C-alpha positions as CSV (number, residue, x, y, z in Angstrom):
1,X,177.3,94.6,103.6
2,X,178.8,91.1,103.2
3,X,176.0,89.6,101.0
4,X,177.7,86.2,101.0
5,X,177.3,86.0,104.8
6,X,173.7,87.0,104.5
7,X,173.0,84.1,102.0
8,X,175.1,81.7,104.1
9,X,173.1,82.3,107.3
10,X,169.9,82.2,105.3
11,X,170.7,78.8,103.6
12,X,172.0,77.3,106.8
13,X,168.9,78.1,108.8
14,X,166.7,77.0,105.8
15,X,168.4,73.6,105.9
16,X,167.6,73.3,109.6
17,X,164.0,74.3,108.8
18,X,163.7,71.6,106.1
19,X,165.3,69.0,108.5
20,X,162.7,69.8,111.1
21,X,159.9,69.5,108.5
22,X,160.9,66.0,107.6
23,X,161.7,64.9,111.1
24,X,158.3,66.1,112.3
25,X,156.6,63.0,110.7
26,X,158.0,61.2,113.8
27,X,156.6,63.8,116.2
28,X,153.8,62.2,118.3
29,X,153.7,59.3,115.9
30,X,150.5,58.3,114.2
31,X,149.2,56.5,111.1
32,X,149.8,59.2,108.4
33,X,147.8,57.1,105.9
34,X,144.7,58.3,107.9
35,X,143.4,61.8,107.0
36,X,142.7,62.7,110.6
37,X,146.4,62.0,111.5
38,X,147.9,63.6,108.4
39,X,145.7,66.7,108.2
40,X,144.9,67.3,111.9
41,X,148.0,65.8,113.6
42,X,145.7,63.3,115.3
43,X,143.8,66.0,117.1
44,X,146.4,65.9,119.9
45,X,147.8,69.4,120.0
46,X,148.0,71.1,123.4
47,X,147.6,74.7,124.3
48,X,151.0,75.9,123.4
49,X,151.5,74.0,120.2
50,X,148.0,75.0,119.1
51,X,149.0,78.6,119.9
52,X,152.1,78.3,117.6
53,X,150.0,76.6,114.9
54,X,147.2,79.1,114.9
55,X,149.8,81.9,115.3
56,X,151.3,80.6,112.1
57,X,148.0,81.4,110.4
58,X,148.2,85.0,111.8
59,X,151.9,85.8,111.4
60,X,152.0,85.3,107.7
61,X,153.2,87.5,104.9
62,X,149.9,89.4,105.6
63,X,151.4,90.6,108.9
64,X,155.0,91.3,108.1
65,X,154.8,92.3,104.4
66,X,151.3,93.4,103.4
67,X,150.3,95.5,106.4
68,X,153.6,97.4,106.7
69,X,153.6,97.9,102.9
70,X,150.0,99.3,103.0
71,X,150.7,101.6,105.9
72,X,153.8,102.8,104.1
73,X,151.9,103.5,100.9
74,X,148.5,104.6,102.1
75,X,148.8,105.6,105.8
76,X,146.5,105.2,108.8
77,X,143.5,103.4,107.2
78,X,145.5,100.2,107.1
79,X,145.9,100.2,110.9
80,X,142.5,98.5,110.7
81,X,144.5,95.3,111.1
82,X,145.2,96.1,114.7
83,X,141.6,96.2,116.0
84,X,140.7,93.4,113.6
85,X,143.1,91.1,115.3
86,X,141.7,92.0,118.7
87,X,138.1,91.4,117.6
88,X,138.8,88.1,115.8
89,X,139.8,86.3,119.0
90,X,136.3,87.1,120.4
91,X,134.8,85.6,117.3
92,X,136.9,82.5,117.9
93,X,135.9,82.2,121.5
94,X,132.2,82.2,120.6
95,X,132.3,79.9,117.6
96,X,135.3,77.6,117.7
97,X,134.7,75.6,120.9
98,X,131.2,74.8,119.7
99,X,132.5,73.7,116.3
100,X,135.2,71.7,117.9
101,X,132.7,69.8,120.1
102,X,130.5,68.9,117.1
103,X,133.5,67.9,115.0
104,X,134.9,65.7,117.8
105,X,131.6,63.9,118.4
106,X,130.9,63.3,114.8
107,X,134.5,62.8,113.6
108,X,134.5,65.8,111.2
109,X,137.7,66.8,109.5
110,X,136.4,70.0,108.0
111,X,133.7,72.5,108.7
112,X,132.0,71.4,105.5
113,X,131.4,68.0,107.0
114,X,129.1,69.8,109.4
115,X,127.4,71.7,106.5
116,X,126.6,68.5,104.7
117,X,125.2,66.9,107.9
118,X,123.2,69.9,109.0
119,X,121.6,70.6,105.7
120,X,121.6,67.1,104.3
121,X,122.7,68.5,101.0
122,X,125.7,67.4,99.0
123,X,125.3,70.3,96.6
124,X,125.4,73.0,99.3
125,X,128.4,71.2,100.9
126,X,130.3,71.1,97.6
127,X,129.5,74.8,97.0
128,X,130.9,75.8,100.4
129,X,133.9,73.6,100.0
130,X,134.8,75.1,96.6
131,X,134.3,78.6,98.0
132,X,136.9,77.8,100.8
133,X,139.3,76.4,98.2
134,X,138.9,79.5,96.0
135,X,139.4,81.9,98.9
136,X,142.6,80.2,100.0
137,X,144.3,80.6,96.6
138,X,144.9,84.4,96.8
139,X,145.9,84.0,100.4
140,X,148.6,81.5,99.5
141,X,149.6,83.8,96.7
142,X,150.1,86.5,99.3
143,X,152.5,84.3,101.2
144,X,154.5,83.8,98.0
145,X,154.7,87.5,97.4
146,X,156.2,87.9,100.9
147,X,158.8,85.2,100.1
148,X,159.5,86.8,96.8
149,X,160.1,90.2,98.5
150,X,162.8,88.7,100.7
151,X,164.5,86.9,97.8
152,X,164.3,90.0,95.6
153,X,166.4,92.0,98.1
154,X,168.8,89.3,99.0
155,X,169.5,88.1,95.5
156,X,169.3,91.5,94.0
157,X,172.1,92.7,96.4
158,X,174.2,89.6,95.6
159,X,174.1,89.5,91.8
160,X,173.9,92.3,89.3
161,X,172.1,90.4,86.5
162,X,169.4,87.6,86.2
163,X,168.2,88.3,89.7
164,X,164.6,88.0,88.7
165,X,165.2,84.6,87.1
166,X,167.2,83.3,90.1
167,X,164.4,84.5,92.4
168,X,161.8,82.6,90.5
169,X,163.9,79.4,90.4
170,X,164.5,79.8,94.1
171,X,160.8,80.0,94.8
172,X,160.1,76.9,92.8
173,X,162.9,74.9,94.6
174,X,161.5,76.1,98.0
175,X,158.0,74.9,97.1
176,X,159.3,71.6,95.8
177,X,160.9,71.1,99.2
178,X,157.8,72.3,101.0
179,X,155.6,70.0,99.0
180,X,157.9,67.0,99.9
181,X,157.9,67.4,103.7
182,X,154.2,68.4,103.7
183,X,153.4,65.2,101.8
184,X,155.5,63.2,104.3
185,X,154.6,65.0,107.6
186,X,151.3,66.6,107.1
187,X,150.2,69.1,109.7
188,X,152.9,67.9,112.1
189,X,155.4,69.5,109.8
190,X,153.6,72.8,110.0
191,X,153.4,72.6,113.8
192,X,157.1,71.9,114.4
193,X,158.3,74.5,111.8
194,X,155.8,77.1,113.1
195,X,157.7,77.1,116.4
196,X,161.0,77.9,114.7
197,X,159.3,80.5,112.5
198,X,157.6,82.3,115.4
199,X,160.7,82.4,117.5
200,X,162.7,84.0,114.7
201,X,159.9,86.5,113.8
202,X,159.3,87.6,117.4
203,X,163.1,88.1,117.9
204,X,163.2,90.1,114.6
205,X,160.3,92.3,115.5
206,X,161.6,93.2,119.0
207,X,165.1,94.0,117.7
208,X,163.9,96.1,114.8
209,X,161.3,98.1,116.8
210,X,163.9,98.9,119.5
211,X,167.0,99.6,117.4
212,X,165.7,101.2,114.2
213,X,164.1,104.2,116.0
214,X,167.4,104.8,117.8
215,X,169.2,104.8,114.4
216,X,166.8,107.2,112.7
217,X,166.2,109.7,115.5
218,X,163.0,108.2,116.9
219,X,159.4,107.9,115.7
220,X,159.1,111.7,115.7
221,X,161.6,112.0,112.9
222,X,159.8,109.2,110.9
223,X,156.4,111.0,111.3
224,X,158.0,114.3,110.3
225,X,158.9,112.8,106.9
226,X,155.6,111.3,106.2
227,X,154.7,114.2,104.0
228,X,156.4,112.1,101.4
229,X,153.4,109.8,101.5
230,X,151.7,110.6,98.1
231,X,148.1,109.8,98.8
232,X,147.8,108.4,102.3
233,X,147.4,110.1,105.7
234,X,149.2,110.1,109.0
235,X,145.7,110.2,110.7
236,X,142.5,108.5,109.6
237,X,140.8,110.8,107.1
238,X,137.0,111.0,107.5
239,X,136.7,109.7,103.9
240,X,138.0,106.3,105.0
241,X,136.3,106.0,108.4
242,X,133.5,103.7,107.2
243,X,136.1,101.7,105.2
244,X,138.3,101.3,108.4
245,X,135.4,100.1,110.5
246,X,133.9,97.7,107.9
247,X,137.4,96.3,107.1
248,X,138.0,95.7,110.8
249,X,134.7,94.0,111.5
250,X,134.5,91.9,108.4
251,X,138.2,90.8,108.6
252,X,137.5,89.7,112.2
253,X,134.5,87.6,111.0
254,X,136.4,86.2,108.0
255,X,139.6,84.8,109.7
256,X,138.0,81.8,111.4
257,X,135.9,81.0,108.3
258,X,139.1,80.2,106.4
259,X,139.6,76.4,106.1
260,X,143.2,76.7,107.3
261,X,142.2,78.4,110.5
262,X,139.5,75.8,111.2
263,X,142.0,73.1,110.4
264,X,144.2,74.4,113.2
265,X,141.4,74.6,115.6
266,X,140.2,71.1,115.0
267,X,143.7,69.7,115.6
268,X,143.6,70.7,119.3
269,X,143.0,68.0,121.9
270,X,140.2,69.6,124.0
271,X,138.1,72.7,124.2
272,X,140.0,73.7,127.3
273,X,143.3,73.6,125.4
274,X,141.5,75.4,122.5
275,X,140.3,78.3,124.8
276,X,143.7,78.6,126.4
277,X,145.6,78.8,123.1
278,X,143.0,81.4,121.9
279,X,143.4,83.4,125.0
280,X,147.2,83.7,124.4
281,X,146.7,84.8,120.7
282,X,146.5,88.5,121.6
283,X,150.2,88.4,122.0
284,X,150.4,88.1,118.2
285,X,148.2,91.2,118.0
286,X,150.8,93.2,119.9
287,X,153.4,92.0,117.4
288,X,151.2,92.9,114.5
289,X,150.7,96.5,115.9
290,X,154.5,96.8,116.1
291,X,155.0,95.5,112.6
292,X,152.4,98.0,111.2
293,X,154.7,100.7,112.6
294,X,157.5,99.5,110.3
295,X,155.5,101.3,107.6
296,X,156.1,104.5,109.4
297,X,159.7,103.9,110.5
298,X,161.0,103.6,107.0
299,X,160.1,107.3,106.3
300,X,163.0,108.2,108.6
301,X,165.5,106.1,106.7
302,X,167.1,107.5,103.5
303,X,169.0,104.2,103.0
304,X,165.9,102.0,103.2
305,X,163.8,104.3,101.0
306,X,166.5,104.1,98.4
307,X,166.1,100.3,98.4
308,X,162.3,100.6,98.2
309,X,162.7,102.8,95.1
310,X,164.9,100.1,93.6
311,X,162.8,97.0,94.4
312,X,159.3,98.3,95.1
313,X,157.1,98.9,98.1
314,X,156.4,95.2,98.8
315,X,160.1,94.8,99.8
316,X,159.7,97.6,102.5
317,X,160.4,95.4,105.6
318,X,163.3,93.5,104.1
319,X,164.8,96.9,102.9
320,X,164.5,98.3,106.4
321,X,166.2,95.3,107.9
322,X,168.9,95.3,105.2
323,X,169.7,98.9,105.7
324,X,170.6,98.8,109.4
325,X,171.7,95.4,110.6
326,X,174.8,93.2,110.3
327,X,174.8,90.4,107.7
328,X,174.2,87.5,110.1
329,X,171.1,89.2,111.5
330,X,169.8,90.1,108.0
331,X,170.1,86.4,107.0
332,X,168.4,85.4,110.3
333,X,165.5,87.9,109.8
334,X,165.1,87.1,106.1
335,X,164.8,83.4,106.8
336,X,162.1,84.2,109.4
337,X,160.0,86.2,106.9
338,X,160.6,83.6,104.2
339,X,159.4,80.6,106.2
340,X,156.7,82.9,107.6
341,X,155.2,82.5,104.1
342,X,156.1,78.8,103.6
343,X,154.5,77.5,106.9
344,X,151.1,79.2,106.4
345,X,151.2,78.1,102.7
346,X,151.6,74.5,103.8
347,X,148.6,74.7,106.2
348,X,146.4,76.4,103.6
349,X,147.2,73.8,101.0
350,X,146.5,71.0,103.5
351,X,143.1,72.5,104.2
352,X,142.3,72.9,100.5
353,X,143.2,69.3,99.9
354,X,141.0,68.2,102.7
355,X,138.0,70.0,101.2
356,X,138.5,68.8,97.7
357,X,139.1,65.2,98.7
358,X,136.5,64.8,101.5
359,X,133.7,67.2,100.5
360,X,133.9,67.4,96.7
361,X,135.2,64.0,95.5
362,X,134.3,61.5,98.3
363,X,130.5,62.0,98.1
364,X,130.7,60.6,94.5
365,X,133.3,57.9,95.3
366,X,131.4,55.6,97.6
367,X,134.1,53.0,97.8
368,X,136.9,55.4,98.8
369,X,138.7,54.0,101.9
370,X,140.8,55.8,104.5
371,X,144.1,55.3,102.8
372,X,142.9,56.4,99.4
373,X,141.4,59.5,101.0
374,X,144.6,60.5,102.7
375,X,146.7,59.7,99.6
376,X,144.5,61.9,97.4
377,X,144.7,64.7,99.9
378,X,148.5,64.6,99.9
379,X,148.7,64.8,96.2
380,X,146.1,67.6,96.1
381,X,148.1,69.6,98.6
382,X,151.0,69.6,96.2
383,X,148.7,70.7,93.4
384,X,147.4,73.7,95.3
385,X,150.8,74.9,96.3
386,X,151.9,75.1,92.7
387,X,148.6,76.5,91.5
388,X,149.2,79.4,93.9
389,X,152.8,79.7,92.7
390,X,151.5,80.0,89.1
391,X,148.9,82.5,90.2
392,X,151.6,85.0,91.3
393,X,153.6,84.6,88.1
394,X,150.4,85.5,86.1
395,X,148.6,88.0,88.4
396,X,150.3,91.1,89.6
397,X,148.6,92.9,92.6
398,X,149.2,96.6,93.0
399,X,149.5,96.0,96.7
400,X,149.9,92.6,98.2
401,X,147.2,93.1,100.8
402,X,144.6,93.2,98.0
403,X,145.1,89.4,97.6
404,X,143.9,88.8,101.2
405,X,141.1,91.2,101.0
406,X,139.8,89.6,97.8
407,X,139.9,86.2,99.6
408,X,138.0,87.8,102.5
409,X,135.1,88.9,100.2
410,X,134.8,85.3,99.0
411,X,135.1,83.5,102.3
412,X,132.6,85.8,104.1
413,X,129.9,84.3,101.9
414,X,130.2,81.0,103.8
415,X,129.3,82.6,107.1
416,X,125.6,81.7,107.2
417,X,126.3,78.0,106.3
418,X,129.0,77.7,109.0
419,X,128.8,80.3,111.8
420,X,125.0,80.9,111.7
421,X,124.3,77.2,111.3
422,X,126.2,76.5,114.6
423,X,123.4,78.2,116.6
424,X,120.3,78.4,114.3
425,X,119.4,75.0,113.2
426,X,117.1,74.1,110.3
427,X,118.2,77.0,108.2
428,X,116.6,76.2,104.9
429,X,119.2,75.0,102.5
430,X,117.8,76.7,99.4
431,X,117.7,80.0,101.2
432,X,121.3,79.6,102.4
433,X,122.4,78.5,98.9
434,X,120.6,81.4,97.3
435,X,122.1,83.9,99.7
436,X,125.5,82.5,99.0
437,X,125.0,82.9,95.2
438,X,123.7,86.4,95.4
439,X,126.5,87.4,97.8
440,X,129.1,86.0,95.5
441,X,127.7,87.7,92.5
442,X,127.4,91.1,94.3
443,X,130.9,90.8,95.8
444,X,132.6,89.9,92.5
445,X,130.6,92.5,90.5
446,X,131.4,95.3,92.9
447,X,135.1,94.2,93.0
448,X,135.3,94.3,89.2
449,X,133.4,97.6,89.0
450,X,135.5,99.4,91.6
451,X,138.7,98.2,89.9
452,X,138.0,98.6,86.2
453,X,135.0,101.0,85.8
454,X,134.8,103.5,88.6
455,X,138.5,104.0,89.1
456,X,141.1,104.3,86.4
457,X,144.0,102.8,88.3
458,X,144.3,100.4,91.3
459,X,144.4,102.1,94.6
460,X,143.0,101.9,98.1
461,X,139.5,102.1,96.5
462,X,139.9,98.6,95.0
463,X,138.8,97.1,98.2
464,X,136.0,99.6,98.9
465,X,132.9,100.5,97.0
466,X,132.0,104.2,96.7
467,X,128.4,105.3,96.8
468,X,127.3,108.9,95.9
469,X,128.2,110.4,99.2
470,X,131.9,111.1,99.9
471,X,131.9,109.4,103.3
472,X,130.4,106.1,102.1
473,X,133.4,104.0,101.4
474,X,132.7,100.4,102.6
475,X,134.5,97.1,102.3
476,X,132.8,95.2,99.6
477,X,132.7,92.1,101.8
478,X,130.3,93.9,104.1
479,X,127.9,94.8,101.3
480,X,127.9,91.2,99.8
481,X,127.6,89.5,103.2
482,X,124.7,91.7,104.3
483,X,122.7,90.8,101.2
484,X,123.6,87.1,101.7
485,X,122.4,87.2,105.3
486,X,119.1,88.9,104.5
487,X,118.3,86.3,101.9
488,X,119.4,83.3,104.1
489,X,117.5,84.4,107.2
490,X,114.4,85.8,105.7
491,X,114.1,82.9,103.3
492,X,114.4,80.4,106.2
493,X,111.8,82.4,108.2
494,X,109.4,82.4,105.4
495,X,109.4,78.7,105.3
496,X,109.2,78.5,109.1
497,X,112.3,76.5,109.7
498,X,114.5,78.9,111.8
499,X,114.5,77.3,115.3
500,X,116.9,77.1,118.3
501,X,119.7,74.6,117.9
502,X,118.9,71.1,119.2
503,X,121.4,68.9,121.0
504,X,124.0,67.2,118.8
505,X,123.1,63.6,117.9
506,X,125.5,61.0,116.7
507,X,126.0,60.7,113.0
508,X,128.1,58.7,110.7
509,X,128.1,61.2,107.8
510,X,131.5,62.7,108.8
511,X,133.1,59.4,109.8
512,X,136.3,58.5,108.1
């Protein structure tokens, strides 16, 4: 393998990516000193651009690093991601057009703007905003793990020593560049670069899923070698059935609670365009299913497995590509995976910055004007990117998917305040707040218990909680959310304030 050629193609395409990021500030020009223009691209995205943007939220390191890695290490239970993606578009069709209409009418920039208006509570709004910010951090860290996996293989094959140091420096440089064009271009930068990212990723998935089976003797050969899987299963073991179901359903509910997903939705120009882009998103689900199969294909490849043993399971997809393709294609595919982490990280940091500026600081800064609001959000977006970068240098996840599943446990606790509040008005704020608090305590306590008490080493069980019966593995997010919902709903019923949603009335609370 000509590793110089790999790096040359990678760097050349990365320069093109950066150029697009900076140029995008001119795309559909707007006043980028206004938060709605910087963070929501002026709410002018059509069906196809919204499809690419929301797809950038789906085709992340979660899709092409974490899921294949988990299937490779643990087997069939991690195919939960395939039905989850199918279900989550149904959730989006039910909830997002309604949220969009309310946000458009009242000029909301975040879902927490709605929470503050509906409950007339700064405290509850701040709690939900901080929850969204916290849930995004491990998700951004997951993107960085994916980027790190690509650099580990590419740099490790190029230089014999100091590869780890060079990888870390490369990540820092990439994030400095990302921070610069996000500051300059805002969500427009993510939209334009998402198109480039998705074209490369789709091309890579199609080529790999067609050619690698031909090189290794077909899927039958790969499945025949899966006895090498130390603890997983080629079929879903009864032990993990409840975990599979609960992970699928809860993950479907969680995705459109994440601030970055809502950010993408609110940037569309109409509910018609929103529904059209959502209807097209199952195409990404097909790609995810194919990517999950990479975790099986690698069992038929001695060369790729040797690289996995050298660099670790998180590099599984880059290893598979490196083992079978010419240098120019390796550089092309590696760049797709790398910017597949950068683009979502940019969107996530923007959404965090929106929440911190608009829903945590602004309520106490009465004189904050539009320009100050946008300027603060830009600086905070930089801060969150580097917080997540520091996070991965400090915290080591056994499997990268754990980062996203931990974020899911956290973000699910905002469901009553956001999804339920869309349809059941006059939920009582103290009941919703109490439900959130108990849900968070239960979720974090069970997560800590399953990691550090019940089990002696991190494994698949770190995202499940085991009761006394052998078939009762459940995703912790389901347990915590169930308790949260019971408290929020029953508490509101007890005070007699759970009623059908009234028509939306004009409000100035969310105005900029």
